[in-house]
N, C-alpha and C positions, 0 to 999 in steps of 0.2 A: 653616699648621701642617704640612701634608703634606711640604713641603720640609725642614723641620727634622727631621721623623721619618725621612725617607729618609737624611739625613746621619748620624743616630745608628746606623743599622744598617750594620755593616761588610760589605764584600763577602766572600763565601765562596770566591771564585775561587782564592786562593792558600793556603787552609788545607789541612792534610793530610786525606787521605781522598777528596776530590772527584775527583782524577785517578785514584785507584785505582778508585773506583766507576764513573767513565766508561770506564776500560779494561775493567773486568769486564763492563759492559753491551755494549761492542763485541765482546768475546770471546764472550759468551753469544749475541749475534746471529749470529755466525759459526757457532757450534755449532748453533744452531737451524736455520740455513739448510742445514747439512750433516748433520743428525742421522741421516738414513737411511743415508748413506755410512758414518758412524761406527758405527752399529748393525750394518751389514752386515760391516764389517771385524772388529768384536769377535766377532760370532757366527761368522764364518768361522774365527777363531782358536780359538774354543771347540769347534767341531765337527770340526776337523781330526784325523785319525788318522794314525799312522805308515804304515799301509798305503796311504794316499793318495799317499805320497811314495816308499816303498820296499817291497820284499818280501824274504823270506828263505826258504830251504829247510830241510829237516830237518838238514842238515849245518852250518847256520849261515852259509851263503854269502848275502851281502846283495847285492841288485840295486837300484840307484836307478833309478826310472822316468825316461825322457826328459822333458825339460821340457814338451814339447807334450802329454804324457799325464797330467801332474799337473793335477788340477782347479783351477779358478780360486780356489775358497775355500781350498784348501791352499796355494797360492802366497802368499795373504795372510798365512798363519801363519808363513812362513819369515822369521826374523830375519836370519840371515847364512849364507853358504856360503863355505867356505874349501877350497881344493885345496892339499895339501901333498905334497912329495916327501920320503920318509923312507928311511932306510937301516937294515937290520937288523944284527944282530951278525956275520953272515957277509959283510957288504958288499953285499948285494943291495938295490937301490933299488926302491921301490914308491910308488905314489901313494895318498893317502888323501883322502877327501872328508868334511869336517866340516859337518854341517847343523845349525844351531841354530834352534829354534822359539821363538816368544814364550812367555812363562810362562803356561801354561794355567790354573793355579790363580789367578794374579793376575787374569787376564781374567775367569774365572768369578766371582771375588769382586767385581770391578767391575760385572759384569752383575747379580749378586745385589743389590748395593747400589743400583744404578740402578732395579731393579724393586721395591725396597722389602722384599726378603726379609731384609735385615740390620738393619732399623729396630729400635731398642730399644723395649720396651713403653711407655715414657713418651712416645715420639714418635709413637705411632700408636694407633689404637683397636682394633687386633687383639689378641686375647687371647694371653697368653704360655703359658697352661696350658689345655688343652682337657679339659673334664669328660666322662667317659664313664659312662653309666648302664647297668648290666648287670642284666638280670632273669633269674633262674634259672627253669627250667621247674617247673611244678607237680608235686609228688610225689603219686602216686596209690597209696594203700594200701587193700587190701581192696575195691577197686572204687569208693571215694569219694574225690574230690579233697581234698587237704589245703589248708586255707585259712588 
């Protein structure tokens, strides 16, 4: 009877979803193995300030720090660097440096979601409204406390 039962149950190997689940499991295992590196990179992007990469004076002159003076966490936040030669209306050529950082708001949103800050009230047991009880001080008239 067990042989006939096994023949009635079809194999799930070629049905949709199995390969997707297997792929997701492999991907999550990779993320699990590298979660500290991913966390470091995201936190680096979130904590980088412009002053880690450049400085400016009161006249608006911008100075980009040499690459060996930029902290490692700030280097992680740089998305792209482009050097361009431009010409002004008088025909003078000058170089510009375009530095693009990763989207800080997007990174912060991802970190907030990963830490559970953006969970909806239905998905968590955290209250969405916090009750505050305020007690006023007792009023004393003519030397006797008001009750």
